[in-house]
C-alpha positions as CSV (number, residue, x, y, z in Angstrom):
1,M,0.2,-0.3,-0.2
2,N,1.3,3.5,-1.0
3,E,2.4,5.3,2.4
4,F,0.6,8.8,1.2
5,Y,-2.4,6.9,1.5
6,M,-1.7,4.8,4.4
7,Y,-1.0,7.7,6.9
8,L,-4.4,9.6,5.2
9,K,-6.2,6.6,5.6
10,L,-4.7,6.5,9.3
11,G,-6.1,10.2,9.9
12,L,-9.3,9.4,8.9
13,E,-9.6,6.4,10.9
14,H,-8.5,8.2,13.9
15,I,-11.0,10.8,13.9
16,L,-13.6,8.1,12.7
17,D,-12.5,6.4,15.5
18,I,-15.3,6.0,18.3
19,N,-13.3,6.1,21.4
20,G,-12.0,9.0,19.9
21,Y,-15.4,11.2,20.3
22,D,-13.7,14.1,22.1
23,H,-12.2,15.7,18.5
24,I,-15.9,14.3,17.4
25,L,-17.6,16.2,20.2
26,F,-15.7,19.0,19.4
27,V,-16.6,19.4,15.3
28,L,-20.0,18.5,16.3
29,A,-19.9,22.1,18.5
30,L,-18.6,24.2,16.6
31,C,-21.5,23.4,13.9
32,A,-24.4,23.3,16.4
33,I,-25.0,27.1,15.6
34,Y,-24.9,26.5,12.0
35,V,-27.5,25.5,9.9
36,T,-27.5,23.9,6.2
37,T,-27.5,26.4,4.2
38,D,-24.2,27.8,6.3
39,W,-22.1,25.4,4.9
40,K,-19.3,27.4,3.4
41,K,-18.6,28.9,6.7
42,I,-19.4,25.2,8.3
43,L,-15.9,24.4,5.7
44,V,-13.8,27.3,6.5
45,L,-14.1,26.9,10.1
46,V,-13.4,22.8,10.5
47,T,-10.2,24.1,8.1
48,A,-9.7,26.9,10.4
49,F,-9.6,23.7,13.4
50,T,-7.6,21.8,10.8
51,V,-5.0,24.5,10.9
52,G,-4.0,24.8,14.3
53,H,-4.4,21.7,15.0
54,S,-1.9,20.7,12.1
55,V,0.4,22.9,13.7
56,T,0.9,22.3,16.9
57,L,0.6,18.0,15.4
58,V,4.0,19.1,13.2
59,L,5.9,21.0,16.0
60,A,5.1,18.4,18.5
61,T,5.8,15.5,16.2
62,F,9.8,16.8,15.8
63,Q,9.8,17.6,19.7
64,L,9.7,21.6,19.1
65,I,7.5,21.3,21.8
66,R,7.2,19.7,24.5
67,V,3.5,19.4,26.7
68,N,2.1,17.3,29.5
69,T,0.0,14.6,27.9
70,D,-2.5,14.9,30.9
71,L,-2.7,18.8,31.3
72,I,-3.5,18.5,27.3
73,E,-6.3,15.6,27.6
74,L,-7.7,17.9,30.5
75,L,-7.7,20.6,28.0
76,I,-9.2,19.6,25.1
77,P,-12.4,18.5,27.1
78,V,-12.1,22.6,28.2
79,T,-12.1,23.6,24.4
80,I,-14.9,21.8,23.7
81,L,-16.5,22.6,27.0
82,V,-16.1,26.9,26.2
83,T,-17.4,25.9,22.6
84,A,-20.9,24.4,23.4
85,L,-21.1,27.4,26.7
86,S,-20.6,29.9,23.8
87,N,-23.3,28.4,21.4
88,I,-25.7,28.2,24.3
89,L,-25.3,31.4,25.8
90,R,-25.2,33.0,21.5
91,V,-29.0,31.8,21.5
92,K,-30.1,34.6,24.3
93,S,-27.6,37.2,22.7
94,T,-29.3,39.6,20.6
95,R,-24.9,40.5,18.8
96,P,-25.6,40.8,15.3
97,A,-24.7,38.1,12.9
98,N,-21.2,38.8,12.3
99,Y,-20.4,37.6,15.8
100,L,-20.3,34.3,14.6
101,N,-16.7,35.0,12.9
102,N,-15.4,35.0,16.7
103,N,-16.2,31.1,16.0
104,Y,-13.2,31.0,13.5
105,I,-10.5,32.1,15.8
106,L,-12.0,30.2,18.3
107,A,-11.6,26.9,16.4
108,L,-7.7,28.1,15.8
109,L,-6.9,28.0,18.6
110,F,-8.7,25.0,20.0
111,G,-6.9,23.5,17.1
112,L,-3.7,24.4,18.9
113,I,-4.5,22.2,22.0
114,H,-6.1,19.1,20.2
115,G,-2.8,19.3,18.1
116,M,-0.5,18.3,20.7
117,G,-3.7,15.4,21.9
118,F,-3.0,14.0,18.0
119,S,0.6,14.8,18.3
120,N,0.8,11.6,21.0
121,Y,-1.0,8.6,18.5
122,L,1.1,9.9,15.8
123,R,4.5,9.9,17.0
124,A,4.4,6.6,18.1
125,L,3.3,5.4,15.1
126,L,6.0,7.3,13.0
127,G,8.8,6.5,15.6
128,R,12.0,8.0,15.0
129,D,11.8,8.5,11.0
130,S,13.3,11.5,10.1
131,S,11.6,12.6,7.0
132,I,8.0,12.5,7.8
133,L,6.7,15.6,6.2
134,K,5.0,13.4,3.2
135,Q,2.9,11.1,6.7
136,L,2.6,14.3,8.4
137,F,0.5,15.7,5.7
138,A,-1.3,12.8,4.8
139,F,-2.3,12.1,8.3
140,N,-3.5,15.5,8.4
141,I,-5.8,15.3,5.2
142,G,-6.8,12.3,6.5
143,L,-8.2,14.1,9.4
144,E,-10.0,16.7,7.7
145,V,-11.8,14.3,5.4
146,G,-13.0,12.1,8.7
147,Q,-14.3,16.1,10.3
148,I,-16.3,17.0,7.2
149,I,-17.8,13.4,7.0
150,I,-18.8,13.8,10.6
151,V,-20.1,17.4,10.2
152,G,-21.7,16.6,6.9
153,I,-23.5,13.7,8.5
154,F,-24.6,16.1,12.0
155,M,-25.7,18.4,8.7
156,L,-27.8,16.0,7.1
157,V,-29.7,15.2,10.6
158,S,-29.4,18.9,11.6
159,F,-31.4,19.6,7.7
160,I,-34.2,16.1,8.8
161,L,-34.8,17.5,12.2
162,I,-35.6,21.2,11.3
163,T,-36.5,21.6,7.9
164,V,-38.4,18.5,7.3
165,L,-39.6,18.3,11.1
166,G,-40.2,21.8,11.7
167,V,-37.7,21.6,14.9
168,R,-36.9,24.9,15.9
169,H,-33.3,25.6,15.1
170,R,-32.5,26.9,19.0
171,D,-34.2,24.5,20.6
172,W,-31.4,21.8,18.6
173,N,-28.9,24.1,19.1
174,L,-29.6,24.1,22.5
175,V,-30.1,20.3,23.3
176,I,-27.1,19.7,21.5
177,S,-24.7,22.1,23.0
178,S,-26.1,21.0,26.6
179,A,-25.5,17.6,25.9
180,I,-21.6,18.2,24.4
181,A,-21.2,20.4,27.8
182,G,-22.3,17.9,29.7
183,V,-20.1,14.9,28.3
184,S,-17.3,17.0,28.8
185,L,-17.8,18.1,32.3
186,M,-17.8,14.7,33.2
187,L,-14.8,13.8,30.7
188,I,-12.8,17.0,32.0
189,S,-13.9,15.5,36.0
190,Q,-12.4,12.3,35.3
191,A,-9.2,13.3,33.2
192,N,-5.8,12.5,34.6
193,Y,-5.1,15.5,35.8
194,W,-7.1,15.4,38.7
195,N,-4.7,12.5,40.1
């Protein structure tokens, strides 16, 4: 099998792995405030997240930055909680629609934290190989494709519930964001950082 394809597949499988549901929850939290017609904004948002985690994934994999794994495993659910709470508070806000642009900045910054979480997994796969740029690139493409699949499924469900079944978008956002916030609180309380 082509090495590029193998790492692309690994990135795809890693993001779609149910055991890595914390990253899935974050992507869903990012998308909860949007409707299907916002698909361009959603793609930019997911790409901003990918850019963020790609930067720290490269830096951490090359060991240019070192982070406490337990701290990162705590910060990842914190980013999920902050994003979900932002969605919930936004429902009650009277701020203009362009306020949503702050989500791009959050996605990029929080992507930096999530990239550090991915780096341990990727570093274990790559070992001490010094020529890993191609593998990193392929892995990141796989992550991006996986995130787009997750977003596509979520937006399809959202479309069916909101457009076909008539669920109010506000209610859908509140339910999804509240559920995600609850799970992230559980993850925060269970983090090894506290031990």
